[in-house]
N, C-alpha and C positions, 0 to 999 in steps of 0.2 A: 193651835191652828197653824197650818203650813202657810208659807209665803206663796207668791204667784208662781205658777208652773203650767206645764202643758195640760194637766188634768183640769185646771180651772178654765182654760180656753175651750177645751172639748165640752165641758159641762155648760159653758155659756151657749155654744151652738146647739147642744141637745135641748136645753131649756127654751131657747129662743125659737126653735123650730116648732114648738108647741103653740106659739103665739103669732109667728110671722112666716111668710112664705120663703122658700129657698132663694128666690131672686131678690129678696130684701136683705139677705145675709151673705150671699155668694155672687161672684161674677160668673158669667156663663161664657166660656171660650168657644172658639170655632169648632172644637172637637166635641162639644157637648158636655164638657166637664164643669162642675160647680166648684169654684175656687175662692178661697178667702182673699187672696191677692194674686195679681198677675205675676207669674214667674219671670225672672230676669231674662230668660231665653225666649219669652213669648213675643212674637212680632205680628200677631194678628190684629183684628179690629178690637179696640178697647172702649169701655164705657166707664163712667164715674159712678161709684156706689156711695150714696149719702144716707140711705135709710138705716144702715147699721149703726151709725154714729150715736144716736140717742139710746139705742138698745145696749151697746157696750158701755156707754157712759153711765147709765142707770145701774147696770150690773156691777161694774167696778166700784162705783160709789158705795153700793150696799155691801160689797165684799170688804172694802176698806173699813166700813162702819163695824161690821161683825169682827174683823180682825182686831181692831183697836179695843173693842169691848172685851175681847178675850184676854187682852194684855193688861187691862187696867183693873187693879184690885181695890182701889180706893172707892168706897161706896159714895163718897161725896162728889165724885166726878162722873160726868155723863157724856156719851158720844151722840152728837146731834147732826143729822144731815139736812141740807137745804136750809140752813139757819139764816136768819136776818138779824143784822146788828145796825139799826138805824143811825146810831151815833157815829159809825164808821162809814156811812154811805153804802152799807151792804143791805140791799132791799130785795123785794121779791123779783125785781127785774134781773138781778145778778146776785143770787144768794151765795153764801159760803158753802162749798161742797160738803165739808165735814168740819165740825169744831168739837173740841173738848171743853166742857163748861161745868160750872158748879151747880147749875139747875137744868132740869130736863124739860126744855121748852124751845119752840122754834124762834121766837122773838126774844133777843137777848140784849142786856146791857153790856157795854164794853168791859165793865168790871167783873162780869160773870164768865168771861171767856179766858181760857187758859192757853189754847193753841188753835190756830186756824190752818186747815189743810186745803190746798187746791189739788184735785185729782186729775192727772193727765196720763191715764192708762189706756191701753188699746190692745188689739190683737197683735201678738208678737210673731208667732209662727205662721206658716202657711198651712191651710187645711183644704182637703177635698171632700166634698159630700157626694156619696153614691146614693142617688135617689132610689134605685131598685132595691138595694139592701138596707137602706136607711143607716149606713155606716158613715162615720166621720173619721178621716185618716189624716194624720200629720204628714206633710210632704216636704218639710224643710224649715230651717230657721230664717231669721230676717235677712241673712246674707244671700238667700236664694230667691227672694221676691222683690218686686219693685216698690213695695209699700215703705212708708217711713213711720214706724210705730213709736208712740210715746215720746221720749226725750230725743229721739233721732230726728224728729220733725220740728223744723225751725219755727214755723208759724204757731205751733202749739206752745212752744217754749216762750215765744214773744208775747203771746196772749196771756200766759200765766204771769210773766214778769210785769206786764202792764197792769193787771188786776192787783197784784201784790203791792206795787208802788202806789196805786190809787188808794188802797187800804191804809198803807203806811203814812201817807201824807194827808189823809183826810181829817185827822184830829189827833191832838196829843194823847188822847185816851188809847190810841193804838200803840203807843210807845213801849208798853210792857208786854205786848202779845207777840209771841213767836209765830212766824208764818213759814210753813213748810210746803213744798210742791212735791207731790208723790207721783212716781211713774213706775213703769215696769220694763224699761230698756235702758241701756247705757246712754249717758249724755254725749251728744255729738261733739267732735273735737273743737269745732268753732265756738262752742259755748262754755268751755271749761274755765277759761280766764274770767269770763263774765260771771259765772256762778261763784267763783272765789271772790270776785270784787263785790258782788251783791251781799255775800255773807260778811265780808270784812266791813262793809259800809253799814251793816245792820238792817238792810232792807228785807232780805229773805234769809232765813236761818238755815236753809239747805234745800237741795234737790235730792230726794231720796228715792232710789229704785228699790222696789219690793220684790224683784225677780233675781234670785241668786244665780240662776243658770239660763240666761236668755239664748245661748248658743248651744247647738247639739254637740259641737266639738270646739275645744279651745276655751279661752277665758275672756272676760271683758274687764273694763276699768273698775277697780275697787273704789278709788277715791281720787279727788283732785288734790293738789298740793296743800291748799288751805281748807280742805274739807267742805267746799261749797257743794260738791256732789259726793254722795255716799251710796254704795250698793250694800243693802242689808242682806246678809247671808243666812240669817235665821231669825225666827220670831223673838228669841231671847236677845239677840243683838238689837233688834228694833226696840224692845222693851227698855233696854239699858239707855238708848238714846232718848227715848220718851221721858224716862225718869230724870235725865239730865236737864231736859227742858223744864220740867216741873220744879226742879230744885234750884234753878238759876233765877236770880232776880235781875232780869234783863231790862235795859232801858235804851231805847233808840233815841239818838239825838242827831240833829243835822242843822246846818246853817252856813251862812257865808258872812263872815265878819272881818273887819280889818284887824291887824295884829295888836294895835293899841287897845281896842275894845276887849279882845280876848285876854290880853294881859291883865286888864282891870278886873274882868270876871274871875280870873284865876286868883288874883290877890284877895278879892272879896271872899271867895270860897275858902281860901286858905285860913281865914280867921275862925272857921268852925272848929269844933273840938276834936273830931276824929275823921278818918278817911271816908266813912260812909256819909257823914253829914256834909263833908266837903264836896263829895260827888253830887249829893242831892242839891246842894245850894248852887253848884255850877250849872246843873241841868235847869234849875228854876230860873237862873239868870238868863240862860239861853232862850228859854220859853218866853220870857218877858221882853226880850230884845226885838 
């Protein structure tokens, strides 16, 4: 299965027009054109379009679910959307967009969850809908319009960060579950250092873009220095990074202790027989502190 591209966006509009009216999917400019975004050169009267958000949200979530299912060969793993994990505070009010779990059900125990994904994908290119011919034409990449798609939108990134932090600090049961934010555009410059810090701190394991070529001409950022952001260029590359998540025995730990207490924990942990046991004991001491 291919990663995100123009054909997926065109298919979204084609399928959505069977269920929704054109004015729920496109802006109408002063020249009577139906446009996905206001062009940068447009200076006429503008409105705000909110009705498309839930449609593209549901579409991209289902697209991600099908993509992940096509990449996972382990019969013991399942891809579940709109999952609830009560132990982590993930309820029906704010479910997890996508999880990979060891059981195929909507309500999960923390121990059944292998990875949590937050999906922050949107329309990247600009499109024009010709009502008379029923044609949908691409008219420019995100450099040509006034919209802020996916990871270029600061409020979308901040919302994802907030939810991920809430999951991470909800319960020690979340400490072994990787959290990935998925998008389909490059990360904005102002968030690159933050993405690397969040990964280094163990809060979020990465912002991954599933769109190899979001621009019609030129290239975009492949990664940040510490790999907090990654652009996947093929489904095989995505599969490799997924397998790394499955094979790593990750443990999140955090705290604020004085140096004397930390030194005591290190001394106590050092009494264990091997490095794995020492690490486990150190984490247990932090949890009990």
